[in-house]
All heavy atoms as a GROMACS GRO file, in nm:
protein
  599
    1MET      N    1   1.274   0.321  -2.743
    1MET     CA    2   1.212   0.358  -2.618
    1MET      C    3   1.095   0.264  -2.590
    1MET      O    4   1.025   0.222  -2.680
    1MET     CB    5   1.166   0.503  -2.627
    1MET     CG    6   1.142   0.568  -2.496
    1MET     SD    7   1.110   0.743  -2.521
    1MET     CE    8   1.153   0.799  -2.361
    2SER      N    9   1.075   0.236  -2.466
    2SER     CA   10   0.967   0.148  -2.424
    2SER      C   11   0.832   0.205  -2.462
    2SER      O   12   0.806   0.323  -2.446
    2SER     CB   13   0.973   0.128  -2.272
    2SER     OG   14   0.857   0.066  -2.226
    3ARG      N   15   0.745   0.121  -2.514
    3ARG     CA   16   0.612   0.168  -2.552
    3ARG      C   17   0.532   0.211  -2.429
    3ARG      O   18   0.459   0.307  -2.433
    3ARG     CB   19   0.536   0.061  -2.626
    3ARG     CG   20   0.584   0.045  -2.767
    3ARG     CD   21   0.499  -0.055  -2.840
    3ARG     NE   22   0.588  -0.151  -2.899
    3ARG     CZ   23   0.556  -0.271  -2.936
    3ARG    NH1   24   0.435  -0.316  -2.919
    3ARG    NH2   25   0.644  -0.350  -2.990
    4VAL      N   26   0.547   0.137  -2.321
    4VAL     CA   27   0.477   0.171  -2.198
    4VAL      C   28   0.544   0.290  -2.131
    4VAL      O   29   0.479   0.384  -2.086
    4VAL     CB   30   0.475   0.050  -2.102
    4VAL    CG1   31   0.417   0.088  -1.966
    4VAL    CG2   32   0.395  -0.064  -2.162
    5GLY      N   33   0.676   0.288  -2.126
    5GLY     CA   34   0.751   0.392  -2.054
    5GLY      C   35   0.744   0.529  -2.116
    5GLY      O   36   0.756   0.630  -2.045
    6LYS      N   37   0.724   0.538  -2.246
    6LYS     CA   38   0.726   0.670  -2.310
    6LYS      C   39   0.596   0.748  -2.291
    6LYS      O   40   0.594   0.869  -2.311
    6LYS     CB   41   0.760   0.659  -2.458
    6LYS     CG   42   0.653   0.597  -2.543
    6LYS     CD   43   0.698   0.593  -2.688
    6LYS     CE   44   0.592   0.531  -2.776
    6LYS     NZ   45   0.631   0.527  -2.915
    7GLU      N   46   0.488   0.682  -2.252
    7GLU     CA   47   0.362   0.752  -2.231
    7GLU      C   48   0.365   0.825  -2.096
    7GLU      O   49   0.404   0.767  -1.996
    7GLU     CB   50   0.244   0.654  -2.231
    7GLU     CG   51   0.222   0.588  -2.363
    7GLU     CD   52   0.104   0.491  -2.359
    7GLU    OE1   53   0.015   0.508  -2.274
    7GLU    OE2   54   0.105   0.398  -2.442
    8PRO      N   55   0.322   0.951  -2.092
    8PRO     CA   56   0.319   1.022  -1.963
    8PRO      C   57   0.205   0.970  -1.876
    8PRO      O   58   0.106   0.918  -1.924
    8PRO     CB   59   0.294   1.167  -2.004
    8PRO     CG   60   0.230   1.160  -2.136
    8PRO     CD   61   0.281   1.036  -2.203
    9VAL      N   62   0.223   0.983  -1.745
    9VAL     CA   63   0.120   0.947  -1.649
    9VAL      C   64   0.040   1.073  -1.621
    9VAL      O   65   0.094   1.173  -1.574
    9VAL     CB   66   0.181   0.892  -1.518
    9VAL    CG1   67   0.073   0.863  -1.416
    9VAL    CG2   68   0.264   0.769  -1.546
   10VAL      N   69  -0.089   1.071  -1.651
   10VAL     CA   70  -0.175   1.187  -1.631
   10VAL      C   71  -0.223   1.188  -1.487
   10VAL      O   72  -0.274   1.088  -1.437
   10VAL     CB   73  -0.294   1.185  -1.729
   10VAL    CG1   74  -0.385   1.303  -1.705
   10VAL    CG2   75  -0.244   1.183  -1.872
   11ILE      N   76  -0.207   1.303  -1.420
   11ILE     CA   77  -0.251   1.318  -1.282
   11ILE      C   78  -0.389   1.384  -1.283
   11ILE      O   79  -0.402   1.499  -1.324
   11ILE     CB   80  -0.152   1.404  -1.202
   11ILE    CG1   81  -0.012   1.343  -1.210
   11ILE    CG2   82  -0.198   1.419  -1.058
   11ILE    CD1   83   0.095   1.430  -1.151
   12PRO      N   84  -0.493   1.313  -1.238
   12PRO     CA   85  -0.628   1.372  -1.238
   12PRO      C   86  -0.643   1.478  -1.129
   12PRO      O   87  -0.559   1.487  -1.038
   12PRO     CB   88  -0.719   1.251  -1.210
   12PRO     CG   89  -0.632   1.148  -1.150
   12PRO     CD   90  -0.492   1.175  -1.195
   13THR      N   91  -0.748   1.556  -1.138
   13THR     CA   92  -0.772   1.657  -1.035
   13THR      C   93  -0.801   1.589  -0.903
   13THR      O   94  -0.860   1.481  -0.898
   13THR     CB   95  -0.892   1.747  -1.073
   13THR    OG1   96  -1.006   1.663  -1.095
   13THR    CG2   97  -0.863   1.827  -1.198
   14GLY      N   98  -0.754   1.648  -0.796
   14GLY     CA   99  -0.772   1.590  -0.664
   14GLY      C  100  -0.659   1.498  -0.622
   14GLY      O  101  -0.658   1.448  -0.510
   15VAL      N  102  -0.563   1.475  -0.711
   15VAL     CA  103  -0.448   1.389  -0.681
   15VAL      C  104  -0.322   1.475  -0.685
   15VAL      O  105  -0.305   1.556  -0.775
   15VAL     CB  106  -0.438   1.272  -0.781
   15VAL    CG1  107  -0.314   1.188  -0.753
   15VAL    CG2  108  -0.562   1.186  -0.774
   16GLU      N  109  -0.236   1.456  -0.587
   16GLU     CA  110  -0.113   1.534  -0.578
   16GLU      C  111   0.007   1.440  -0.581
   16GLU      O  112   0.007   1.337  -0.514
   16GLU     CB  113  -0.114   1.612  -0.445
   16GLU     CG  114   0.011   1.687  -0.415
   16GLU     CD  115   0.008   1.746  -0.274
   16GLU    OE1  116  -0.100   1.787  -0.228
   16GLU    OE2  117   0.115   1.751  -0.212
   17ALA      N  118   0.108   1.475  -0.659
   17ALA     CA  119   0.230   1.394  -0.669
   17ALA      C  120   0.349   1.478  -0.626
   17ALA      O  121   0.363   1.593  -0.669
   17ALA     CB  122   0.249   1.343  -0.811
   18ARG      N  123   0.435   1.421  -0.541
   18ARG     CA  124   0.557   1.488  -0.497
   18ARG      C  125   0.676   1.399  -0.528
   18ARG      O  126   0.673   1.278  -0.502
   18ARG     CB  127   0.553   1.513  -0.346
   18ARG     CG  128   0.459   1.622  -0.302
   18ARG     CD  129   0.479   1.657  -0.154
   18ARG     NE  130   0.512   1.543  -0.071
   18ARG     CZ  131   0.426   1.481   0.009
   18ARG    NH1  132   0.301   1.519   0.015
   18ARG    NH2  133   0.465   1.378   0.082
   19ILE      N  134   0.780   1.459  -0.584
   19ILE     CA  135   0.903   1.385  -0.616
   19ILE      C  136   1.014   1.444  -0.531
   19ILE      O  137   1.043   1.564  -0.538
   19ILE     CB  138   0.936   1.398  -0.766
   19ILE    CG1  139   0.820   1.348  -0.849
   19ILE    CG2  140   1.063   1.322  -0.797
   19ILE    CD1  141   0.827   1.386  -0.994
   20GLU      N  142   1.076   1.359  -0.449
   20GLU     CA  143   1.186   1.401  -0.362
   20GLU      C  144   1.302   1.305  -0.384
   20GLU      O  145   1.296   1.191  -0.338
   20GLU     CB  146   1.142   1.399  -0.216
   20GLU     CG  147   1.024   1.489  -0.188
   20GLU     CD  148   0.961   1.459  -0.053
   20GLU    OE1  149   0.999   1.358   0.012
   20GLU    OE2  150   0.873   1.536  -0.013
   21ASN      N  151   1.405   1.350  -0.453
   21ASN     CA  152   1.522   1.269  -0.485
   21ASN      C  153   1.480   1.139  -0.553
   21ASN      O  154   1.438   1.142  -0.666
   21ASN     CB  155   1.606   1.242  -0.360
   21ASN     CG  156   1.664   1.370  -0.303
   21ASN    OD1  157   1.694   1.462  -0.375
   21ASN    ND2  158   1.676   1.375  -0.173
   22THR      N  159   1.490   1.026  -0.484
   22THR     CA  160   1.454   0.897  -0.546
   22THR      C  161   1.324   0.841  -0.490
   22THR      O  162   1.300   0.721  -0.495
   22THR     CB  163   1.566   0.795  -0.525
   22THR    OG1  164   1.583   0.774  -0.385
   22THR    CG2  165   1.695   0.839  -0.589
   23LYS      N  166   1.239   0.928  -0.438
   23LYS     CA  167   1.112   0.883  -0.380
   23LYS      C  168   0.998   0.962  -0.441
   23LYS      O  169   1.006   1.084  -0.455
   23LYS     CB  170   1.114   0.903  -0.228
   23LYS     CG  171   0.993   0.850  -0.158
   23LYS     CD  172   1.006   0.866  -0.008
   23LYS     CE  173   0.884   0.811   0.062
   23LYS     NZ  174   0.895   0.826   0.208
   24ILE      N  175   0.890   0.893  -0.476
   24ILE     CA  176   0.771   0.959  -0.527
   24ILE      C  177   0.655   0.927  -0.432
   24ILE      O  178   0.641   0.814  -0.387
   24ILE     CB  179   0.738   0.919  -0.672
   24ILE    CG1  180   0.618   0.997  -0.722
   24ILE    CG2  181   0.716   0.770  -0.684
   24ILE    CD1  182   0.597   0.992  -0.871
   25THR      N  183   0.576   1.029  -0.402
   25THR     CA  184   0.461   1.014  -0.315
   25THR      C  185   0.338   1.066  -0.389
   25THR      O  186   0.341   1.176  -0.443
   25THR     CB  187   0.479   1.094  -0.184
   25THR    OG1  188   0.600   1.051  -0.122
   25THR    CG2  189   0.364   1.072  -0.090
   26VAL      N  190   0.233   0.985  -0.391
   26VAL     CA  191   0.108   1.023  -0.457
   26VAL      C  192   0.000   1.024  -0.350
   26VAL      O  193  -0.019   0.925  -0.279
   26VAL     CB  194   0.072   0.924  -0.570
   26VAL    CG1  195  -0.062   0.960  -0.632
   26VAL    CG2  196   0.181   0.920  -0.675
   27LYS      N  197  -0.069   1.138  -0.339
   27LYS     CA  198  -0.173   1.154  -0.238
   27LYS      C  199  -0.303   1.194  -0.306
   27LYS      O  200  -0.305   1.283  -0.390
   27LYS     CB  201  -0.133   1.260  -0.137
   27LYS     CG  202  -0.230   1.277  -0.022
   27LYS     CD  203  -0.179   1.379   0.077
   27LYS     CE  204  -0.275   1.394   0.191
   27LYS     NZ  205  -0.228   1.496   0.287
   28GLY      N  206  -0.410   1.124  -0.270
   28GLY     CA  207  -0.540   1.153  -0.330
   28GLY      C  208  -0.652   1.126  -0.232
   28GLY      O  209  -0.628   1.101  -0.114
   29PRO      N  210  -0.776   1.127  -0.281
   29PRO     CA  211  -0.890   1.108  -0.192
   29PRO      C  212  -0.898   0.968  -0.131
   29PRO      O  213  -0.962   0.949  -0.028
   29PRO     CB  214  -1.011   1.135  -0.282
   29PRO     CG  215  -0.962   1.118  -0.421
   29PRO     CD  216  -0.816   1.152  -0.418
   30LYS      N  217  -0.832   0.871  -0.190
   30LYS     CA  218  -0.837   0.733  -0.139
   30LYS      C  219  -0.718   0.698  -0.050
   30LYS      O  220  -0.709   0.586   0.000
   30LYS     CB  221  -0.845   0.634  -0.255
   30LYS     CG  222  -0.973   0.647  -0.335
   30LYS     CD  223  -0.979   0.544  -0.443
   30LYS     CE  224  -1.108   0.556  -0.522
   30LYS     NZ  225  -1.117   0.457  -0.627
   31GLY      N  226  -0.624   0.790  -0.032
   31GLY     CA  227  -0.509   0.764   0.054
   31GLY      C  228  -0.380   0.814  -0.006
   31GLY      O  229  -0.378   0.893  -0.100
   32GLU      N  230  -0.270   0.767   0.050
   32GLU     CA  231  -0.137   0.811   0.010
   32GLU      C  232  -0.047   0.690  -0.010
   32GLU      O  233  -0.047   0.598   0.071
   32GLU     CB  234  -0.078   0.902   0.118
   32GLU     CG  235   0.056   0.958   0.085
   32GLU     CD  236   0.104   1.058   0.188
   32GLU    OE1  237   0.022   1.115   0.261
   32GLU    OE2  238   0.226   1.078   0.194
   33LEU      N  239   0.030   0.690  -0.120
   33LEU     CA  240   0.124   0.583  -0.151
   33LEU      C  241   0.259   0.645  -0.182
   33LEU      O  242   0.266   0.754  -0.239
   33LEU     CB  243   0.077   0.502  -0.272
   33LEU     CG  244  -0.052   0.423  -0.257
   33LEU    CD1  245  -0.097   0.372  -0.394
   33LEU    CD2  246  -0.033   0.308  -0.162
   34SER      N  247   0.366   0.575  -0.147
   34SER     CA  248   0.500   0.623  -0.182
   34SER      C  249   0.585   0.504  -0.224
   34SER      O  250   0.558   0.390  -0.187
   34SER     CB  251   0.564   0.698  -0.065
   34SER     OG  252   0.574   0.614   0.046
   35ARG      N  253   0.686   0.533  -0.304
   35ARG     CA  254   0.772   0.428  -0.359
   35ARG      C  255   0.909   0.488  -0.390
   35ARG      O  256   0.920   0.600  -0.436
   35ARG     CB  257   0.709   0.373  -0.487
   35ARG     CG  258   0.798   0.279  -0.565
   35ARG     CD  259   0.724   0.210  -0.674
   35ARG     NE  260   0.640   0.104  -0.624
   35ARG     CZ  261   0.686  -0.017  -0.588
   35ARG    NH1  262   0.814  -0.044  -0.595
   35ARG    NH2  263   0.603  -0.110  -0.546
   36GLU      N  264   1.012   0.406  -0.368
   36GLU     CA  265   1.148   0.441  -0.407
   36GLU      C  266   1.166   0.412  -0.555
   36GLU      O  267   1.118   0.310  -0.605
   36GLU     CB  268   1.250   0.362  -0.325
   36GLU     CG  269   1.258   0.400  -0.180
   36GLU     CD  270   1.320   0.536  -0.157
   36GLU    OE1  271   1.409   0.577  -0.234
   36GLU    OE2  272   1.277   0.603  -0.062
   37ILE      N  273   1.235   0.501  -0.623
   37ILE     CA  274   1.260   0.486  -0.765
   37ILE      C  275   1.409   0.453  -0.784
   37ILE      O  276   1.494   0.515  -0.719
   37ILE     CB  277   1.226   0.616  -0.840
   37ILE    CG1  278   1.078   0.646  -0.821
   37ILE    CG2  279   1.260   0.607  -0.987
   37ILE    CD1  280   1.038   0.782  -0.873
   38PRO      N  281   1.442   0.358  -0.872
   38PRO     CA  282   1.584   0.326  -0.896
   38PRO      C  283   1.661   0.450  -0.943
   38PRO      O  284   1.605   0.538  -1.009
   38PRO     CB  285   1.579   0.220  -1.006
   38PRO     CG  286   1.443   0.163  -1.000
   38PRO     CD  287   1.353   0.272  -0.950
   39ASN      N  288   1.789   0.456  -0.908
   39ASN     CA  289   1.872   0.573  -0.942
   39ASN      C  290   1.882   0.598  -1.091
   39ASN      O  291   1.900   0.712  -1.133
   39ASN     CB  292   2.013   0.555  -0.884
   39ASN     CG  293   2.013   0.564  -0.734
   39ASN    OD1  294   1.927   0.628  -0.674
   39ASN    ND2  295   2.108   0.497  -0.672
   40ARG      N  296   1.872   0.497  -1.172
   40ARG     CA  297   1.890   0.513  -1.316
   40ARG      C  298   1.764   0.559  -1.387
   40ARG      O  299   1.766   0.582  -1.507
   40ARG     CB  300   1.941   0.382  -1.375
   40ARG     CG  301   2.073   0.340  -1.306
   40ARG     CD  302   2.141   0.228  -1.375
   40ARG     NE  303   2.170   0.252  -1.513
   40ARG     CZ  304   2.277   0.320  -1.560
   40ARG    NH1  305   2.359   0.377  -1.475
   40ARG    NH2  306   2.298   0.331  -1.688
   41ILE      N  307   1.655   0.575  -1.314
   41ILE     CA  308   1.528   0.622  -1.371
   41ILE      C  309   1.500   0.760  -1.315
   41ILE      O  310   1.514   0.785  -1.196
   41ILE     CB  311   1.412   0.525  -1.336
   41ILE    CG1  312   1.442   0.385  -1.387
   41ILE    CG2  313   1.281   0.576  -1.390
   41ILE    CD1  314   1.452   0.372  -1.538
   42LYS      N  315   1.458   0.851  -1.402
   42LYS     CA  316   1.430   0.989  -1.363
   42LYS      C  317   1.283   1.019  -1.388
   42LYS      O  318   1.230   0.986  -1.495
   42LYS     CB  319   1.518   1.084  -1.445
   42LYS     CG  320   1.505   1.228  -1.408
   42LYS     CD  321   1.598   1.312  -1.492
   42LYS     CE  322   1.577   1.459  -1.462
   42LYS     NZ  323   1.657   1.542  -1.551
   43VAL      N  324   1.218   1.081  -1.291
   43VAL     CA  325   1.077   1.118  -1.304
   43VAL      C  326   1.066   1.269  -1.290
   43VAL      O  327   1.120   1.327  -1.196
   43VAL     CB  328   0.989   1.049  -1.197
   43VAL    CG1  329   0.844   1.089  -1.213
   43VAL    CG2  330   1.003   0.898  -1.206
   44GLU      N  331   1.000   1.332  -1.386
   44GLU     CA  332   0.978   1.477  -1.385
   44GLU      C  333   0.829   1.506  -1.387
   44GLU      O  334   0.753   1.434  -1.451
   44GLU     CB  335   1.042   1.543  -1.507
   44GLU     CG  336   1.191   1.537  -1.512
   44GLU     CD  337   1.245   1.606  -1.637
   44GLU    OE1  338   1.165   1.641  -1.726
   44GLU    OE2  339   1.367   1.622  -1.644
   45GLN      N  340   0.790   1.612  -1.319
   45GLN     CA  341   0.650   1.653  -1.322
   45GLN      C  342   0.638   1.779  -1.406
   45GLN      O  343   0.704   1.879  -1.380
   45GLN     CB  344   0.597   1.679  -1.181
   45GLN     CG  345   0.451   1.710  -1.179
   45GLN     CD  346   0.395   1.713  -1.038
   45GLN    OE1  347   0.467   1.692  -0.941
   45GLN    NE2  348   0.268   1.741  -1.027
   46LYS      N  349   0.554   1.772  -1.509
   46LYS     CA  350   0.526   1.886  -1.596
   46LYS      C  351   0.376   1.904  -1.599
   46LYS      O  352   0.304   1.819  -1.651
   46LYS     CB  353   0.580   1.863  -1.736
   46LYS     CG  354   0.731   1.856  -1.743
   46LYS     CD  355   0.780   1.844  -1.885
   46LYS     CE  356   0.932   1.837  -1.886
   46LYS     NZ  357   0.985   1.821  -2.020
   47ASP      N  358   0.330   2.014  -1.543
   47ASP     CA  359   0.187   2.043  -1.532
   47ASP      C  360   0.116   1.928  -1.462
   47ASP      O  361   0.151   1.895  -1.350
   47ASP     CB  362   0.125   2.072  -1.669
   47ASP     CG  363   0.190   2.194  -1.736
   47ASP    OD1  364   0.224   2.289  -1.662
   47ASP    OD2  365   0.206   2.194  -1.858
   48ALA      N  366   0.021   1.864  -1.526
   48ALA     CA  367  -0.054   1.754  -1.464
   48ALA      C  368  -0.010   1.620  -1.521
   48ALA      O  369  -0.089   1.529  -1.539
   48ALA     CB  370  -0.203   1.775  -1.486
   49GLN      N  371   0.120   1.607  -1.550
   49GLN     CA  372   0.174   1.483  -1.605
   49GLN      C  373   0.306   1.448  -1.538
   49GLN      O  374   0.381   1.536  -1.498
   49GLN     CB  375   0.198   1.495  -1.755
   49GLN     CG  376   0.075   1.513  -1.838
   49GLN     CD  377   0.108   1.517  -1.986
   49GLN    OE1  378   0.222   1.539  -2.026
   49GLN    NE2  379   0.007   1.495  -2.068
   50LEU      N  380   0.332   1.319  -1.528
   50LEU     CA  381   0.460   1.270  -1.481
   50LEU      C  382   0.530   1.203  -1.599
   50LEU      O  383   0.473   1.116  -1.665
   50LEU     CB  384   0.442   1.169  -1.368
   50LEU     CG  385   0.385   1.224  -1.238
   50LEU    CD1  386   0.353   1.110  -1.143
   50LEU    CD2  387   0.481   1.320  -1.174
   51ILE      N  388   0.652   1.244  -1.627
   51ILE     CA  389   0.731   1.192  -1.738
   51ILE      C  390   0.842   1.103  -1.679
   51ILE      O  391   0.918   1.147  -1.593
   51ILE     CB  392   0.796   1.305  -1.820
   51ILE    CG1  393   0.693   1.411  -1.858
   51ILE    CG2  394   0.868   1.251  -1.940
   51ILE    CD1  395   0.585   1.365  -1.950
   52VAL      N  396   0.849   0.978  -1.725
   52VAL     CA  397   0.950   0.884  -1.678
   52VAL      C  398   1.056   0.868  -1.787
   52VAL      O  399   1.024   0.842  -1.902
   52VAL     CB  400   0.885   0.746  -1.646
   52VAL    CG1  401   0.990   0.649  -1.594
   52VAL    CG2  402   0.774   0.762  -1.545
   53GLN      N  403   1.184   0.887  -1.748
   53GLN     CA  404   1.295   0.877  -1.843
   53GLN      C  405   1.400   0.784  -1.786
   53GLN      O  406   1.415   0.770  -1.666
   53GLN     CB  407   1.356   1.015  -1.867
   53GLN     CG  408   1.259   1.114  -1.925
   53GLN     CD  409   1.318   1.253  -1.932
   53GLN    OE1  410   1.416   1.284  -1.867
   53GLN    NE2  411   1.255   1.338  -2.012
   54ARG      N  412   1.477   0.721  -1.877
   54ARG     CA  413   1.583   0.631  -1.833
   54ARG      C  414   1.719   0.690  -1.868
   54ARG      O  415   1.733   0.773  -1.958
   54ARG     CB  416   1.565   0.493  -1.894
   54ARG     CG  417   1.575   0.490  -2.044
   54ARG     CD  418   1.556   0.347  -2.094
   54ARG     NE  419   1.571   0.343  -2.237
   54ARG     CZ  420   1.478   0.299  -2.319
   54ARG    NH1  421   1.364   0.255  -2.273
   54ARG    NH2  422   1.500   0.296  -2.449
   55ALA      N  423   1.821   0.642  -1.798
   55ALA     CA  424   1.956   0.696  -1.814
   55ALA      C  425   2.025   0.646  -1.940
   55ALA      O  426   2.099   0.720  -2.004
   55ALA     CB  427   2.040   0.660  -1.691
   56SER      N  428   2.002   0.521  -1.977
   56SER     CA  429   2.071   0.465  -2.094
   56SER      C  430   1.980   0.364  -2.163
   56SER      O  431   1.866   0.345  -2.125
   56SER     CB  432   2.201   0.398  -2.051
   56SER     OG  433   2.173   0.279  -1.980
   57ASP      N  434   2.034   0.301  -2.265
   57ASP     CA  435   1.959   0.204  -2.343
   57ASP      C  436   1.996   0.060  -2.307
   57ASP      O  437   1.971  -0.032  -2.384
   57ASP     CB  438   1.984   0.230  -2.493
   57ASP     CG  439   1.864   0.193  -2.577
   57ASP    OD1  440   1.753   0.187  -2.522
   57ASP    OD2  441   1.882   0.169  -2.698
   58LEU      N  442   2.056   0.041  -2.190
   58LEU     CA  443   2.090  -0.094  -2.145
   58LEU      C  444   1.963  -0.174  -2.119
   58LEU      O  445   1.859  -0.116  -2.084
   58LEU     CB  446   2.173  -0.086  -2.016
   58LEU     CG  447   2.310  -0.022  -2.028
   58LEU    CD1  448   2.373  -0.007  -1.890
   58LEU    CD2  449   2.400  -0.106  -2.117
   59PRO      N  450   1.967  -0.305  -2.138
   59PRO     CA  451   1.846  -0.387  -2.117
   59PRO      C  452   1.783  -0.370  -1.978
   59PRO      O  453   1.662  -0.366  -1.964
   59PRO     CB  454   1.897  -0.530  -2.136
   59PRO     CG  455   2.015  -0.516  -2.224
   59PRO     CD  456   2.079  -0.385  -2.189
   60GLU      N  457   1.866  -0.358  -1.875
   60GLU     CA  458   1.813  -0.340  -1.739
   60GLU      C  459   1.738  -0.207  -1.727
   60GLU      O  460   1.630  -0.201  -1.668
   60GLU     CB  461   1.926  -0.343  -1.637
   60GLU     CG  462   1.878  -0.328  -1.494
   60GLU     CD  463   1.993  -0.331  -1.395
   60GLU    OE1  464   2.098  -0.390  -1.425
   60GLU    OE2  465   1.975  -0.274  -1.287
   61ASP      N  466   1.793  -0.101  -1.786
   61ASP     CA  467   1.727   0.029  -1.781
   61ASP      C  468   1.598   0.029  -1.861
   61ASP      O  469   1.499   0.090  -1.821
   61ASP     CB  470   1.820   0.139  -1.833
   61ASP     CG  471   1.937   0.165  -1.740
   61ASP    OD1  472   1.931   0.119  -1.624
   61ASP    OD2  473   2.033   0.231  -1.783
   62ARG      N  474   1.598  -0.041  -1.974
   62ARG     CA  475   1.476  -0.048  -2.056
   62ARG      C  476   1.365  -0.119  -1.981
   62ARG      O  477   1.249  -0.077  -1.984
   62ARG     CB  478   1.505  -0.119  -2.189
   62ARG     CG  479   1.589  -0.035  -2.282
   62ARG     CD  480   1.589  -0.089  -2.422
   62ARG     NE  481   1.594  -0.234  -2.431
   62ARG     CZ  482   1.689  -0.304  -2.490
   62ARG    NH1  483   1.789  -0.242  -2.547
   62ARG    NH2  484   1.685  -0.435  -2.494
   63SER      N  485   1.398  -0.227  -1.911
   63SER     CA  486   1.294  -0.300  -1.838
   63SER      C  487   1.245  -0.219  -1.718
   63SER      O  488   1.125  -0.218  -1.688
   63SER     CB  489   1.344  -0.436  -1.794
   63SER     OG  490   1.452  -0.424  -1.704
   64LEU      N  491   1.334  -0.150  -1.649
   64LEU     CA  492   1.293  -0.066  -1.536
   64LEU      C  493   1.207   0.051  -1.581
   64LEU      O  494   1.118   0.094  -1.507
   64LEU     CB  495   1.416  -0.013  -1.462
   64LEU     CG  496   1.486  -0.110  -1.369
   64LEU    CD1  497   1.613  -0.046  -1.314
   64LEU    CD2  498   1.396  -0.152  -1.256
   65HIS      N  499   1.233   0.102  -1.700
   65HIS     CA  500   1.160   0.217  -1.752
   65HIS      C  501   1.010   0.189  -1.757
   65HIS      O  502   0.929   0.263  -1.702
   65HIS     CB  503   1.215   0.251  -1.891
   65HIS     CG  504   1.162   0.376  -1.950
   65HIS    ND1  505   1.144   0.392  -2.084
   65HIS    CD2  506   1.121   0.493  -1.895
   65HIS    CE1  507   1.096   0.512  -2.108
   65HIS    NE2  508   1.080   0.574  -1.995
   66GLY      N  509   0.972   0.081  -1.822
   66GLY     CA  510   0.831   0.046  -1.832
   66GLY      C  511   0.772   0.006  -1.698
   66GLY      O  512   0.657   0.039  -1.667
   67LEU      N  513   0.850  -0.066  -1.617
   67LEU     CA  514   0.803  -0.109  -1.486
   67LEU      C  515   0.771   0.009  -1.396
   67LEU      O  516   0.662   0.016  -1.336
   67LEU     CB  517   0.907  -0.199  -1.419
   67LEU     CG  518   0.877  -0.238  -1.274
   67LEU    CD1  519   0.756  -0.330  -1.268
   67LEU    CD2  520   0.998  -0.302  -1.210
   68VAL      N  521   0.863   0.103  -1.385
   68VAL     CA  522   0.844   0.219  -1.297
   68VAL      C  523   0.726   0.302  -1.345
   68VAL      O  524   0.644   0.347  -1.265
   68VAL     CB  525   0.973   0.304  -1.288
   68VAL    CG1  526   0.947   0.435  -1.219
   68VAL    CG2  527   1.081   0.226  -1.216
   69ARG      N  528   0.712   0.320  -1.475
   69ARG     CA  529   0.599   0.396  -1.528
   69ARG      C  530   0.467   0.329  -1.492
   69ARG      O  531   0.372   0.392  -1.450
   69ARG     CB  532   0.612   0.412  -1.679
   69ARG     CG  533   0.514   0.511  -1.739
   69ARG     CD  534   0.394   0.438  -1.791
   69ARG     NE  535   0.294   0.529  -1.845
   69ARG     CZ  536   0.167   0.500  -1.848
   69ARG    NH1  537   0.123   0.387  -1.799
   69ARG    NH2  538   0.081   0.584  -1.899
   70SER      N  539   0.460   0.197  -1.504
   70SER     CA  540   0.338   0.123  -1.470
   70SER      C  541   0.307   0.132  -1.321
   70SER      O  542   0.191   0.148  -1.282
   70SER     CB  543   0.352  -0.024  -1.510
   70SER     OG  544   0.359  -0.037  -1.649
   71LEU      N  545   0.411   0.119  -1.238
   71LEU     CA  546   0.388   0.130  -1.095
   71LEU      C  547   0.337   0.267  -1.054
   71LEU      O  548   0.247   0.279  -0.972
   71LEU     CB  549   0.519   0.096  -1.020
   71LEU     CG  550   0.565  -0.048  -1.028
   71LEU    CD1  551   0.705  -0.062  -0.966
   71LEU    CD2  552   0.467  -0.140  -0.962
   72ILE      N  553   0.394   0.372  -1.113
   72ILE     CA  554   0.349   0.508  -1.083
   72ILE      C  555   0.206   0.529  -1.130
   72ILE      O  556   0.123   0.588  -1.061
   72ILE     CB  557   0.445   0.613  -1.145
   72ILE    CG1  558   0.580   0.607  -1.075
   72ILE    CG2  559   0.385   0.753  -1.136
   72ILE    CD1  560   0.687   0.691  -1.140
   73ASN      N  561   0.174   0.478  -1.249
   73ASN     CA  562   0.038   0.490  -1.300
   73ASN      C  563  -0.061   0.420  -1.208
   73ASN      O  564  -0.170   0.473  -1.180
   73ASN     CB  565   0.029   0.431  -1.441
   73ASN     CG  566  -0.102   0.461  -1.508
   73ASN    OD1  567  -0.144   0.576  -1.513
   73ASN    ND2  568  -0.168   0.359  -1.557
   74ASN      N  569  -0.026   0.302  -1.157
   74ASN     CA  570  -0.113   0.231  -1.064
   74ASN      C  571  -0.128   0.307  -0.932
   74ASN      O  572  -0.235   0.304  -0.872
   74ASN     CB  573  -0.060   0.090  -1.037
   74ASN     CG  574  -0.075   0.000  -1.157
   74ASN    OD1  575  -0.154   0.026  -1.246
   74ASN    ND2  576   0.003  -0.106  -1.160
   75MET      N  577  -0.024   0.375  -0.888
   75MET     CA  578  -0.033   0.456  -0.767
   75MET      C  579  -0.132   0.570  -0.787
   75MET      O  580  -0.212   0.600  -0.698
   75MET     CB  581   0.103   0.513  -0.730
   75MET     CG  582   0.202   0.412  -0.680
   75MET     SD  583   0.370   0.476  -0.668
   75MET     CE  584   0.352   0.603  -0.545
   76VAL      N  585  -0.131   0.631  -0.903
   76VAL     CA  586  -0.221   0.743  -0.933
   76VAL      C  587  -0.365   0.695  -0.942
   76VAL      O  588  -0.457   0.760  -0.891
   76VAL     CB  589  -0.178   0.815  -1.062
   76VAL    CG1  590  -0.283   0.915  -1.107
   76VAL    CG2  591  -0.044   0.884  -1.042
   77ILE      N  592  -0.384   0.580  -1.005
   77ILE     CA  593  -0.520   0.527  -1.021
   77ILE      C  594  -0.575   0.486  -0.885
   77ILE      O  595  -0.686   0.512  -0.850
   77ILE     CB  596  -0.521   0.406  -1.117
   77ILE    CG1  597  -0.489   0.453  -1.256
   77ILE    CG2  598  -0.654   0.334  -1.114
   77ILE    CD1  599  -0.470   0.342  -1.356
   0.00000   0.00000   0.00000
């Protein structure tokens, strides 16, 4: 598993995250950002954390796993 991808994204207070099919929207005091997520990557919200998971262990999925997690973390920050 990707070292970057396996870490959950912590959502601080005052920030709201919504997941709708393949789109994630993060809204906070500094504005709102949204991004499409590839079909092979799954994002779940558990309490104040976002968990990013991949469908398989293929090289493309492994690279997308860490990338999507980093992009979501940057959206939250």
